[in-house]
C-alpha positions in Angstrom: 3.4 19.1 24.5 3.6 21.0 21.2 5.3 20.3 17.9 5.5 22.6 14.9 6.8 20.8 11.7 7.8 22.4 8.4 8.4 20.4 5.2 10.8 22.0 2.7 9.0 20.6 -0.4 5.4 21.0 1.0 6.4 24.5 2.1 3.8 24.5 4.8 3.8 24.2 8.6 1.8 21.6 10.6 1.2 21.5 14.4 0.8 18.8 16.9 -0.2 19.3 20.5 -1.5 17.2 23.4 -2.5 17.6 27.0 -2.8 14.9 29.7 -4.3 15.3 33.2 -3.9 12.5 35.8 -4.6 12.4 39.6 -5.7 10.1 42.4 -7.8 10.6 45.5 -8.6 8.8 48.7 -12.4 8.9 49.1 -15.1 7.4 51.4 -15.6 4.6 48.9 -11.9 3.8 48.4 -9.1 5.0 46.2 -10.0 6.6 42.8 -7.7 7.5 39.9 -8.5 9.5 36.8 -6.6 10.1 33.5 -7.8 12.4 30.7 -6.0 13.1 27.4 -6.6 15.1 24.2 -4.3 15.2 21.2 -4.4 16.9 17.9 -1.9 15.8 15.2 -1.5 17.6 11.8 0.9 16.2 9.3 1.7 17.0 5.7 4.2 15.9 3.1 5.0 16.3 -0.5 6.6 13.7 -2.7 8.1 14.4 -6.2 8.8 11.5 -8.5 9.8 10.5 -12.0 8.6 7.1 -13.0 8.4 4.7 -15.9 5.5 2.3 -16.1 4.6 -1.3 -17.2 7.1 -2.8 -19.7 6.0 -4.0 -23.2 8.0 -6.6 -25.0 9.7 -5.7 -28.2 12.5 -7.1 -30.4 15.6 -5.5 -31.9 17.1 -7.9 -34.4 17.4 -11.1 -32.4 17.5 -9.3 -29.1 14.5 -9.1 -26.7 13.9 -5.7 -25.3 11.5 -4.1 -22.8 10.0 -0.6 -23.4 7.8 1.3 -20.9 4.3 2.1 -21.9 4.6 5.6 -20.4 7.0 7.8 -18.6 5.8 10.5 -16.2 6.7 12.9 -13.5 4.3 13.9 -10.7 4.0 15.8 -7.5 1.9 14.4 -4.6 0.7 16.5 -1.7 -0.7 14.6 1.3 -1.9 15.9 4.6 -3.9 14.6 7.6 -5.6 16.0 10.7 -6.0 13.4 13.5 -7.8 14.0 16.8 -7.9 11.7 19.8 -9.7 11.7 23.1 -8.9 9.2 25.8 -9.9 8.7 29.4 -9.6 6.1 32.2 -11.1 5.8 35.7 -9.8 3.4 38.2 -11.5 2.4 41.5 -10.0 0.3 44.3 -12.7 0.0 47.1 -10.4 -2.3 49.2 -7.3 -4.5 48.9 -9.2 -7.3 47.2 -11.0 -5.5 44.3 -10.0 -3.2 41.5 -12.0 -1.8 38.6 -10.9 0.1 35.5 -13.0 1.6 32.8 -11.2 3.2 29.9 -12.0 4.5 26.4 -10.4 6.1 23.4 -11.8 7.7 20.3 -9.8 8.8 17.2 -10.8 10.6 14.1 -8.5 11.1 11.1 -9.2 12.9 7.8 -6.3 12.4 5.3 -6.5 14.1 1.9 -4.2 13.9 -1.1 -3.8 15.8 -4.4 -1.6 14.8 -7.2 -0.5 16.4 -10.5 1.0 14.3 -13.2 2.7 15.0 -16.6 2.4 11.7 -18.5 4.0 10.9 -21.9 3.1 7.7 -23.8 5.8 6.0 -25.8 4.5 5.2 -29.3 4.0 1.9 -31.1 3.2 -0.3 -28.1 6.6 -1.8 -27.7 7.8 -1.6 -31.3 11.3 -0.1 -30.9 11.8 3.3 -32.4 14.9 4.5 -34.2 17.3 6.1 -31.8 16.2 4.2 -28.7 19.0 2.8 -26.5 18.8 -0.1 -24.1 20.7 -1.5 -21.1 23.2 -4.3 -21.5 22.6 -8.0 -21.2 20.4 -10.3 -23.2 17.2 -8.7 -21.9 17.6 -5.1 -22.9 15.7 -2.4 -21.1 14.8 1.0 -22.6 17.1 3.8 -21.2 17.1 6.6 -23.8 14.9 7.8 -26.7 13.2 10.6 -28.6 9.5 10.4 -29.5 6.6 12.7 -30.3 3.0 12.5 -28.9 0.3 14.4 -27.1 0.9 14.2 -23.3 -1.8 13.8 -20.6 -2.2 16.2 -17.7 -3.7 14.3 -14.8 -5.2 15.5 -11.6 -6.3 13.2 -8.7 -7.9 14.1 -5.4 -8.7 11.7 -2.6 -10.0 12.0 0.9 -10.7 9.6 3.8 -12.7 9.9 7.0 -11.6 7.3 9.6 -13.0 6.9 13.1 -12.2 4.3 15.8 -13.7 4.0 19.3 -12.6 1.6 21.9 -14.2 0.9 25.3 -12.8 -1.6 27.8 -13.7 -2.7 31.3 -11.4 -4.7 33.6 -12.0 -6.3 37.0 -9.3 -7.8 39.3 -10.0 -9.8 42.4 -7.4 -10.9 44.9 -9.0 -13.6 47.1 -5.7 -14.1 48.9 -2.0 -13.3 48.6 -1.4 -16.0 46.0 -4.5 -16.0 43.7 -5.4 -13.3 41.2 -8.6 -13.5 39.1 -9.0 -11.1 36.1 -11.9 -10.4 33.7 -11.9 -8.1 30.7 -14.6 -7.0 28.3 -13.8 -4.8 25.2 -15.8 -3.4 22.3 -14.1 -1.7 19.3 -15.8 0.0 16.4 -14.1 1.4 13.3 -15.5 3.2 10.2 -13.9 4.4 7.0 -15.2 6.5 4.1 -13.1 7.1 1.0 -13.8 9.3 -2.0 -11.4 9.8 -5.0 -11.8 11.5 -8.4 -9.3 11.6 -11.2 -9.6 13.6 -14.4 -7.3 13.8 -17.5 -6.7 16.7 -19.8 -5.1 16.1 -23.2 -4.0 18.3 -26.0 -4.5 18.8 -29.8 -0.8 19.7 -29.9 2.1 17.2 -30.0 5.4 17.4 -28.1 8.8 16.0 -28.9 10.5 14.6 -25.9 14.0 13.2 -25.4 14.5 11.2 -22.2 17.7 9.8 -20.7 17.4 7.6 -17.6 21.1 6.5 -17.2 22.2 9.1 -14.7 21.6 9.6 -10.9 18.5 11.5 -11.9 16.7 11.5 -15.3 17.2 14.2 -17.9 14.7 15.3 -20.5 14.5 17.8 -23.3 11.4 19.1 -25.0 10.4 21.1 -28.1 7.1 22.9 -28.9 6.5 23.6 -25.2 4.8 26.9 -25.8 1.8 25.3 -27.5 0.6 24.0 -24.1 0.3 27.5 -22.7 -2.9 28.0 -24.7 -6.0 26.7 -23.0 -7.9 26.4 -26.2 -5.5 23.7 -27.3 -6.4 21.4 -24.4 -9.5 19.2 -23.8 -11.0 17.0 -21.1 -10.3 13.4 -22.0 -11.3 10.9 -19.2 -12.3 10.6 -15.6 -12.3 7.9 -12.8 -14.0 7.8 -9.4 -13.7 5.4 -6.4 -15.7 5.3 -3.2 -15.7 3.2 0.0 -18.0 3.1 3.0 -17.0 0.4 5.4 -17.3 -0.4 9.1 -16.1 -3.2 11.5 -16.7 -4.1 15.2 -15.0 -6.4 17.5 -16.3 -7.6 20.9 -14.1 -9.7 23.1 -14.1 -11.1 26.6 -11.3 -12.8 28.6 -11.0 -14.5 32.0 -7.6 -15.3 33.6 -6.5 -16.9 36.8 -3.0 -16.7 38.2 -1.6 -18.6 41.2 1.8 -17.9 42.8 3.6 -20.7 44.5 6.1 -20.7 47.3 8.4 -23.1 45.6 12.0 -23.4 44.7 11.2 -24.2 41.1 7.6 -23.6 40.2 7.0 -19.8 40.5 3.4 -19.5 39.1 0.7 -21.0 37.0 -1.6 -18.9 34.8 -4.5 -20.0 32.6 -7.5 -18.5 30.9 -10.0 -18.3 28.0 -10.7 -15.6 25.5 -13.6 -15.2 23.1 -13.7 -12.6 20.3 -16.2 -11.8 17.5 -15.3 -9.6 14.6 -18.0 -8.3 12.2 -16.9 -6.4 9.0 -19.0 -4.8 6.3 -17.1 -3.7 3.2 -18.6 -1.4 0.6 -16.6 -0.2 -2.4 -17.2 0.8 -6.0 -14.1 -0.3 -7.9 -12.2 2.1 -10.1 -14.6 3.5 -12.6 -12.4 4.7 -15.5 -14.2 6.0 -18.6 -13.9 8.6 -21.3 -15.2 12.2 -21.2 -14.4 13.2 -24.8 -12.6 11.9 -27.8 -8.9 11.9 -28.3 -8.0 13.9 -31.4 -11.4 15.4 -32.0 -10.9 19.1 -31.3 -12.6 22.3 -32.5 -15.6 22.7 -30.2 -15.2 19.3 -28.7 -14.8 20.3 -25.1 -11.7 22.3 -25.0 -11.4 23.7 -21.6 -12.1 27.3 -22.6 -15.5 26.5 -24.3 -18.4 27.4 -22.0 -20.7 25.2 -24.2 -23.5 27.9 -24.3 -26.2 26.7 -26.6 -24.3 23.5 -27.5 -24.5 21.2 -24.6 -27.8 20.8 -22.8 -27.4 17.6 -20.8 -27.3 17.3 -17.0 -23.7 18.3 -17.1 -24.1 21.4 -19.3 -21.1 23.7 -19.0 -23.1 26.8 -19.9 -22.6 27.9 -16.3 -18.9 27.9 -16.7 -18.3 25.3 -13.9 -16.4 22.9 -16.0 -14.4 25.6 -17.6 -13.4 26.8 -14.1 -12.2 23.4 -13.2 -8.7 24.0 -14.6 -5.7 26.1 -13.8 -2.3 26.8 -15.3 -0.2 24.8 -12.9 3.6 25.0 -12.5 5.9 22.6 -10.8 7.7 24.3 -7.9 11.2 23.3 -6.7 10.6 19.9 -8.2 12.7 17.2 -6.5 14.6 19.9 -4.6 15.9 21.2 -7.9 17.9 18.0 -8.6 15.7 17.3 -11.6 13.8 20.3 -13.0 12.1 19.5 -16.4 11.9 22.4 -18.9 8.3 21.4 -19.5 6.9 22.0 -16.0 3.7 24.0 -16.6 0.4 23.0 -18.1 -3.3 23.2 -17.8 -4.5 20.9 -15.0 -7.7 20.1 -13.2 -7.8 22.1 -9.9 -8.0 20.7 -6.4 -11.0 22.8 -5.7 -12.9 21.3 -8.7 -12.0 17.7 -8.1 -12.9 17.9 -4.4 -16.3 19.6 -5.1 -19.5 17.5 -4.7 -20.7 18.2 -8.3 -17.4 17.5 -10.2 -18.4 14.0 -11.2 -21.8 15.1 -12.5 -20.2 17.9 -14.6 -17.7 15.5 -16.1 -20.5 13.0 -16.7 -22.6 15.6 -18.4 -19.7 16.4 -20.6 -19.4 12.8 -21.6 -23.2 12.5 -22.3 -23.4 15.7 -24.3 -20.4 14.7 -26.4 -21.6 11.2 -27.0 -18.3 10.3 -25.2 -16.2 9.8 -28.3 -18.2 11.2 -31.1 -18.1 7.9 -33.1 -20.2 5.2 -31.3 -19.4 2.5 -33.8 -15.7 2.9 -33.1 -16.0 3.6 -29.3 -18.8 1.3 -28.0 -20.3 1.5 -24.5 -20.8 4.6 -22.4 -18.7 7.4 -21.1 -18.0 8.4 -17.5 -20.9 8.1 -15.2 -20.3 9.0 -11.5 -21.2 6.7 -8.7 -24.9 7.1 -7.6 -24.4 5.9 -4.0 -26.0 2.5 -4.4 -23.4 0.0 -3.3 -25.9 -2.9 -3.4 -26.4 -2.8 -7.2 -23.1 -2.0 -8.7 -22.9 -3.3 -12.3 -20.0 -5.9 -12.2 -19.2 -4.9 -15.8 -18.8 -1.2 -14.7 -16.4 -1.7 -11.8 -12.8 -2.6 -12.6 -12.5 -4.3 -9.2 -13.7 -7.8 -8.3 -14.5 -6.7 -4.7 -16.9 -4.0 -5.8 -20.3 -4.0 -4.0 -21.2 -5.0 -0.5 -19.6 -7.9 1.4 -20.4 -8.9 5.1 -17.9 -11.0 6.9 -17.5 -12.4 10.4 -14.6 -14.0 12.3 -15.0 -15.8 15.7 -12.2 -17.1 17.8 -12.2 -19.1 21.0 -8.9 -19.7 22.8 -7.8 -21.5 25.9 -4.3 -21.1 27.3 -2.0 -22.0 30.2 1.6 -21.1 31.2 3.9 -22.2 34.0 6.7 -20.0 35.2 9.7 -21.8 36.8 13.2 -21.2 38.0 16.2 -23.0 39.4 18.6 -21.0 41.5 21.2 -23.7 41.7 24.4 -23.9 39.7 23.7 -25.1 36.1 26.8 -25.1 33.8 28.4 -22.6 36.0 25.5 -20.2 36.0 23.5 -18.6 38.9 20.5 -20.5 37.7 17.9 -21.0 35.0 14.4 -19.5 34.8 11.7 -19.4 32.1 8.2 -20.4 31.2 6.4 -23.1 29.2 2.9 -22.7 27.8 0.4 -23.7 25.3 -2.5 -22.0 23.5 -5.3 -23.7 21.6 -7.3 -21.5 19.3 -10.4 -22.3 17.2 -11.2 -19.9 14.4 -14.5 -19.7 12.5 -15.1 -17.4 9.5 -18.1 -16.4 7.6 -16.8 -14.8 4.4 -20.0 -13.5 3.0 -21.6 -14.1 -0.3 -19.9 -16.4 -2.8 -20.4 -15.5 -6.4 -18.8 -15.2 -9.8 -19.4 -12.2 -12.0 -19.2 -12.5 -15.8 -17.5 -9.7 -17.8 -19.5 -6.9 -19.4 -19.5 -6.5 -23.1 -17.0 -3.6 -23.4 -14.9 -4.0 -26.5 -16.8 -7.1 -27.6 -19.5 -4.8 -29.0 -17.0 -3.4 -31.4 -17.9 -4.3 -35.0 -15.7 -6.9 -36.6 -13.7 -5.3 -39.4 -13.9 -7.2 -42.7 -10.1 -7.6 -42.7 -10.5 -10.0 -39.7 -11.0 -13.2 -41.6 -9.3 -15.8 -39.3 -12.0 -18.5 -38.8 -10.6 -19.7 -35.5 -10.5 -16.1 -34.1 -13.9 -15.3 -35.4 -15.2 -18.4 -33.5 -13.3 -17.3 -30.4 -14.8 -13.8 -30.6 -18.3 -15.3 -31.0 -17.8 -17.6 -28.0 -16.5 -14.8 -25.9 -19.5 -12.6 -26.8 -21.8 -15.4 -25.6 -20.0 -15.4 -22.2 -20.0 -11.7 -21.7 -23.4 -11.3 -20.1 -22.4 -8.8 -17.4 -24.2 -10.7 -14.7 -23.6 -12.1 -11.2 -24.3 -15.7 -10.2 -24.8 -16.3 -6.5 -23.2 -19.5 -5.0 -24.4 -19.1 -1.4 -22.2 -18.3 1.5 -18.6 -19.3 2.1 -17.3 -20.3 5.5 -14.1 -21.6 7.1 -13.0 -23.3 10.3 -9.6 -24.4 11.7 -8.0 -25.1 15.1 -4.4 -24.4 16.0 -2.2 -25.7 18.9 0.5 -23.3 19.7 3.2 -24.4 22.3 6.0 -22.2 23.5 9.1 -22.5 25.7 11.4 -19.7 27.0 14.6 -20.3 29.0 17.2 -17.9 30.5 20.6 -18.8 32.0 22.2 -16.0 34.2 25.8 -15.4 35.2 27.0 -13.0 37.9 29.3 -11.1 35.5 26.5 -9.6 33.5 26.3 -12.4 31.0 23.1 -14.3 30.2 21.8 -16.5 27.5 18.2 -17.0 26.2 16.6 -19.8 24.2 13.1 -19.7 22.8 11.0 -22.0 20.7 7.4 -21.4 19.8 4.8 -21.9 17.2 2.8 -18.9 15.9 0.1 -18.2 13.2 -0.9 -15.2 11.1 -4.4 -15.3 9.9 -5.2 -14.3 6.3 -6.7 -10.9 5.6 -10.5 -10.7 5.6 -10.3 -9.2 2.1 -8.4 -12.3 0.8 -11.1 -14.6 2.3 -14.0 -13.1 0.3 -15.9 -15.6 -1.9 -16.0 -13.6 -5.1 -14.7 -14.5 -8.5 -14.6 -11.8 -11.2 -14.1 -13.2 -14.7 -12.5 -11.2 -17.5 -12.1 -11.6 -21.3 -8.9 -10.1 -22.7 -9.2 -8.2 -26.0 -6.8 -6.3 -28.3 -6.6 -4.7 -31.7 -3.6 -5.2 -34.0 -2.2 -2.4 -36.3 -3.3 -2.7 -39.9 -2.2 -0.7 -42.9 -4.8 1.8 -44.2 -5.6 1.5 -47.9 -7.8 3.5 -50.2 -10.8 2.3 -52.3 -8.3 0.9 -54.9 -6.4 -1.1 -52.3 -3.4 1.3 -52.4 -1.6 2.3 -49.2 -2.6 5.6 -47.7 0.6 7.5 -46.8 1.1 10.1 -44.1 3.1 13.3 -44.2 6.3 11.3 -43.4 5.7 9.1 -46.4 5.0 6.0 -44.3 1.7 4.0 -44.6 -0.8 5.1 -42.0 -1.7 2.4 -39.5 -5.1 1.7 -38.0 -6.1 -0.6 -35.1 -8.6 -2.7 -36.8 -7.9 -6.5 -36.4 -9.9 -7.2 -33.2 -8.9 -10.3 -31.3 -9.8 -12.1 -28.0 -6.5 -12.8 -26.2 -7.6 -14.8 -23.1 -10.1 -15.9 -20.5 -8.9 -14.8 -17.0 -10.2 -14.1 -13.6 -9.5 -12.7 -10.1 -11.0 -13.7 -6.8 -10.9 -14.3 -3.1 -10.2 -17.7 -1.4 -12.4 -18.7 1.5 -10.3 -21.9 2.0 -7.1 -20.0 3.0 -5.4 -21.4 6.1 -3.3 -19.3 8.4 0.4 -19.0 7.9 2.3 -21.1 10.4 5.8 -20.5 11.8 7.9 -22.6 14.1 10.4 -20.2 15.5 13.8 -20.8 17.2 15.7 -18.0 18.8 19.1 -18.1 20.7 20.4 -14.9 22.3 23.6 -14.0 24.1 23.5 -10.8 26.2 26.5 -9.2 27.9 25.9 -6.1 30.2 29.4 -4.9 30.8 28.3 -1.7 32.6 25.1 -0.1 33.9 24.7 1.7 30.5 26.5 -0.7 28.2 25.6 -4.0 26.5 26.4 -6.2 23.5 23.9 -8.8 22.3 23.9 -11.4 19.6 20.6 -13.0 18.5 20.4 -15.9 16.0 16.9 -16.8 14.6 15.5 -19.6 12.4 11.9 -19.8 11.2 10.3 -22.8 9.5 7.3 -21.4 7.6 4.3 -23.3 6.3 1.1 -22.2 4.5 2.7 -18.9 3.5 0.5 -16.6 1.3 1.2 -16.1 -2.3 -0.7 -15.3 -5.5 -1.2 -17.9 -8.2 -3.6 -18.8 -11.0 -5.4 -22.0 -11.5 -7.7 -23.2 -14.4 -11.3 -23.3 -13.3 -14.5 -24.1 -15.3 -17.6 -21.9 -15.1 -21.0 -22.5 -16.8 -22.6 -19.3 -18.2 -25.9 -19.9 -19.8 -25.5 -22.8 -22.2 -21.7 -22.5 -22.4 -18.9 -23.8 -20.2 -15.5 -22.1 -20.3 -12.2 -22.5 -18.5 -10.8 -19.3 -16.9 -7.4 -18.9 -15.4 -8.3 -17.5 -12.0 -5.8 -15.6 -9.9 -6.2 -16.0 -6.1 -4.1 -15.8 -2.9 -3.2 -19.3 -2.0 -1.3 -21.3 0.6 2.2 -22.3 -0.2 4.0 -25.4 1.2 7.2 -24.8 3.1 10.1 -22.3 3.4 12.5 -21.0 6.0 14.0 -17.7 7.1 17.2 -17.4 9.1 19.8 -15.0 10.2 21.3 -13.0 13.1 21.3 -9.6 14.7 24.2 -8.0 16.5 23.6 -5.0 18.7 25.7 -2.7 20.8 24.8 0.2 23.2 26.9 2.3 25.6 27.1 5.6 27.4 30.7 6.5 28.1 30.0 7.6 31.6 33.5 6.5 32.7 35.0 9.5 31.0 35.6 12.7 32.9 33.3 15.8 33.0 31.2 16.7 29.9 32.6 13.8 27.9 30.6 11.3 30.1 27.4 12.3 28.3 28.3 10.7 25.0 26.8 7.4 23.9 26.3 5.2 20.9 23.8 2.6 19.7 24.3 0.3 16.7 22.9 -2.9 15.3 23.4 -5.0 12.2 21.0 -7.6 10.8 21.5 -10.4 8.3 18.8 -12.6 7.0 18.2 -15.0 4.1 15.4 -17.2 2.9 15.2 -20.6 1.3 12.2 -22.3 -0.3 8.9 -20.6 -0.7 7.6 -19.0 -3.9 7.1 -15.6 -5.3 3.6 -14.7 -6.6 2.4 -15.4 -10.1 0.3 -12.5 -11.1 -0.6 -13.6 -14.7 -0.4 -17.2 -15.8 -0.9 -16.1 -19.4 2.3 -14.0 -19.4 5.3 -16.3 -19.8 7.6 -13.7 -18.4 5.7 -13.5 -15.1 5.5 -17.3 -14.7 9.3 -17.6 -15.5 10.2 -14.8 -13.1 8.2 -16.2 -10.2 10.0 -19.5 -10.3 13.4 -18.1 -11.2 16.1 -19.5 -8.9 18.3 -16.4 -9.2 15.7 -14.2 -7.7 15.3 -13.8 -3.9 12.0 -13.9 -1.9 10.2 -10.6 -2.3 10.5 -8.0 0.5 13.6 -9.5 2.2 16.9 -7.5 2.4 20.0 -9.5 3.1 21.5 -6.8 5.3 20.4 -3.7 7.2 21.9 -1.6 10.0 21.5 1.5 12.0 23.9 3.6 14.1 23.1 6.5 16.4 25.3 8.9 18.3 23.8 10.4 21.5 24.5 13.0 24.1 22.7 13.4 27.4 24.1 15.7 30.1 23.6 19.2 31.5 19.9 19.1 30.3 20.9 18.3 26.7 19.4 15.4 24.9 20.9 15.0 21.4 20.7 12.2 18.9 21.8 11.7 15.3 20.8 8.3 13.6 21.5 6.7 10.3 19.3 3.8 9.1 20.3 1.8 6.0 18.7 -1.2 4.2 20.2 -3.2 1.3 18.4 -3.5 -2.0 15.6 -6.0 -2.1 13.2 -7.5 -4.6 9.8 -5.6 -4.6 8.1 -7.9 -7.1 9.2 -10.5 -9.7 6.8 -8.8 -12.2 4.9 -5.7 -11.3 1.6 -5.1 -13.1 2.6 -6.4 -16.5 6.1 -5.0 -16.2 7.4 -8.3 -17.5 10.5 -7.9 -15.4 11.6 -7.9 -11.7 11.4 -4.6 -9.9 13.9 -3.8 -7.1 14.0 -1.2 -4.3 17.5 0.2 -4.3 19.8 0.6 -1.3 18.4 3.3 0.9 19.8 5.1 4.0 18.4 8.1 5.9 19.7 10.5 8.6 17.4 11.8 11.3 18.5 14.1 14.2 17.0 15.7 17.3 18.2 18.2 19.9 16.3 18.9 23.1 17.2 21.1 26.1 15.7 20.8 29.5 15.2 24.4 30.5 13.7 23.4 33.9 13.1 20.0 35.5 9.6 20.1 34.0 10.1 22.0 30.8 12.1 21.2 27.6 12.4 22.7 24.2 14.1 21.4 21.1 14.2 20.6 17.3 13.8 17.4 15.4 14.9 16.9 11.7 13.7 14.0 9.6 15.5 13.1 6.3 18.3 15.5 7.0 20.2 14.6 3.9 17.2 14.8 1.5 17.8 11.2 0.4 16.3 10.0 -2.9 14.4 6.7 -3.1 15.1 4.8 -6.3 13.8 1.6 -7.9 15.3 -0.4 -10.6 14.0 -3.0 -13.1 15.6 -6.0 -14.7 17.4 -9.3 -14.1 20.7 -9.8 -12.4 23.3 -8.6 -14.9 20.8 -6.4 -16.8 19.4 -3.7 -14.4 18.1 -0.3 -15.5 16.7 2.7 -13.5 12.9 2.6 -13.1 11.8 5.5 -10.7 13.1 8.3 -8.6 11.3 9.8 -5.6 12.1 12.7 -3.3 10.2 13.6 -0.2 10.3 16.5 2.3 13.1 17.2 4.7 10.9 17.9 7.8 12.0 20.2 10.6 10.0 20.3 13.9 10.0 22.7 16.8 9.3 20.7 20.0 7.9 22.0 23.4 7.3 19.7 26.4 5.9 20.8 29.8 4.7 19.3 33.1 2.6 21.1 35.7 
C-alpha cells in the first residue's frame, strides 16, 4: 500500500507505504505459518492560531472586568516519521499443540517548530481608555488599542520514541472439550525529548488595535517598518526542556477453557495473570531565564552585533554563530487567508539554530557575557544556563517543574478470573432464547512510587533588595519569614508505596427474536488506575512574590513626569503573596464505575439496522485536582503551604443514550443499489462530581470549580455523525460529517480566572477508491474538506467572549492498494 498526502497550509507532501508477506507450509515437523510486515509513515501538519492568554482582574467603575495578559498569533509546523517492523511465526506440530512467536518494533521521531508574534497588554489588568468589554456583570476584554514592544518567539522540539514487543503463546488441546493456553510477553518503551525556546524583543514600540468580536479577529498596526531593521532587535530570554525515560512490562497468563455438551451451560473459562511494570522518568522541568535586559540597547546583544572584542565568555558571538541564529520570517497564507495581519514579518530565531547542538551554549554565553540583565541589584539570580545532562542533580530551584529529576516506579498486578457462558433455547417472553455470560475478576495492585520528598523553593526574587518605600511591618516580617524558608533544598522522606484489591463482577444477557430483533443487557464494575505520574511522591513548594507600581519621585519628593505628562511608575513595593505547592499523591485509588447498559437492535435487512443504547454509570473515586493545607518544617521554621494534588472524589454519575442507523439500499434497481448511509446521535449528561481546583488562593478558581451552573469538564451534551456511502462497480466512496456540541474545557485555565469552552465543531472528511482489478485499487482521501476553524470562548453563561481561533491543514491523500 502507498499513500501520498499533501497539506494545503504545510505546503508539503508526505508519504506512507507498507508491505506485508504471509504464507503457510506443510513440513515434516508439522504446519508452519509466517507473516512479515514493514511500514513507513510520514505525517506533517501546520496549525495557525490567534489566541489570548491568562486573564487578569480589573475594575471599571463598579464593574469587574477581565483583561488578557497577552494576545498572540502563531504558526506551528509538526511532522513525524514512524517506522514499524513486525513478524510472527506459527507452528502446529499436530492437532494438540500450537505455538506462536511474534514481535513488533516501532520508532517515531516527531519534530515541531513554532513562530509566535506576542503582544503584552499594559498595566497588568488596569483598564486602558478605549478598551471595550463583553456584556454581563463579568466583562471580558474584546477591543482595545495599546502600545508596547512585541516579542518574537521561536520554539523547536523533537522526540525519539521506540517500542518493542515480543510475545510467545502456547495452546494445548488435550481433548475436544478442554483448551489450555499460556502467554508470555515483554514490552520495552523509551522516549527522549529535547526542546529549546528563544525570544527576540525590540527597542522599538508598536501601536496595535485588536478587535475580537467577529468570526475571526481583526488587528491594525502602526510603526511596522521599524521591525524590518535587525539592529533594532535583541535576544531577550531562552528556555530548554529535556526528557530521557524508559519503561518495561513483563506479563504472563494461563487460561483453561472447558466446553460442555449442555442445553444451558456452554463453557467455563478461568485463569490467572501476572504483570510487572517498571518505569524510570527523567526530566528537567522548563528552564526559563533571561539572556539580556529588556530595554537596554546599543551594544547590548542586538542580533546584528557579532560581539568581536566585547564578549569573551564561553558563548562568545565573535564567530557570528549567534548572529546567524536569526532570519527575517514572514507568515505565509496565514489561516488560509481568513485572517492576515498587516504585521506578519519580523526577525525570528531560525529552526536550524534552535535545533543545533550548541544553541543552548551560545545563548548561555550571551547571558553570562551580558551579566544577564546589566543591573544585578535589580535582576538577582542568574541568566539562562542550558541543561548539562545530569538528571540526578537538578537544582529544584532551577526547574519550574515539581517532577524534575529522576523517579523510578513499579506497578505489579495479580489477577484471577472466571467466566461461564450459558444459553437457553426455549421460549422466554416470546423470544427464541436467551444467552450470555457471567464472570468475576479479582485484581490485586501494588505500586512502588519512588522517592518521596519535598523541595523548598529557591531564592529567586527574594534576593531582591527591599526598597525603603516598603515600610509595612507585617509584610516585612512575611518577607523575612519567606526568606528563611527559601533554602532551595530537597528533603527525602523515604519511598512511597500503595496497595489495593478490586473485585469486578460482570453479567451480559442477550434475548433473540426471529424477525431480526434482539435486546442486550449488561452490568459490570470496572476500574481505571491513576497515572504513574500522578502517583509520584514529590512535593514542590513555592513562595509567591510580586511588585506593586509606585510613583517615581526626584530627590525633592516631586513626581517625575514622562513625555505624556503622567507620573512615571516603577515596580518597587516588593511583597510575598502566598505559600503554595504542587505534588503527586501516592495514596490515589483507582476510579471505580458500576455500569448499566441496555440495547435494542433491529436488523431489518442483511445490510440495514437500527439500534438504541441507553447507558448509566455510577462513578466513585474519580480524579480531580484540589489543594489542601499541609505543614512542612524547614530548618527551625514550620510553615503551612496550600498544596495542589490530584485527589479522589466521592460520587458522580453519567447517563445518556445513543441512536444509530445504517443501511445500504440494495433493494433499489441497478446502480442505485450501491448507495448507503450511516448515522448516529449521542446524548449524555452528568450529575455530581467536581471540577478541579487549580489554585486555592484564587477566589475565582475556587468559585468556578464549585459553580452549579457549570457542567463537568470535557462532556458534550450532544454529538452526531452522518456518512453517505456508495459501493458498486468497483467504486468505494464515502463522505462523513462529524459534529460535537460545545463543552467546558476548564473552569479556570492557568490563572484565566474564568471558564474556557471549546465551541461547537463539525468537520467533513471524504474518500473515493476505485478497484481497478480484483487485487488493485487507487483513490483519494480528503481530511477537513471544509477547512473548519476550531474556536474557544471564555466567560460565564450569559457573558461569553471569543478566546482563540485555530485553523489546520486540509489534507489530500493519493492512495494505492495492491495484493500479489
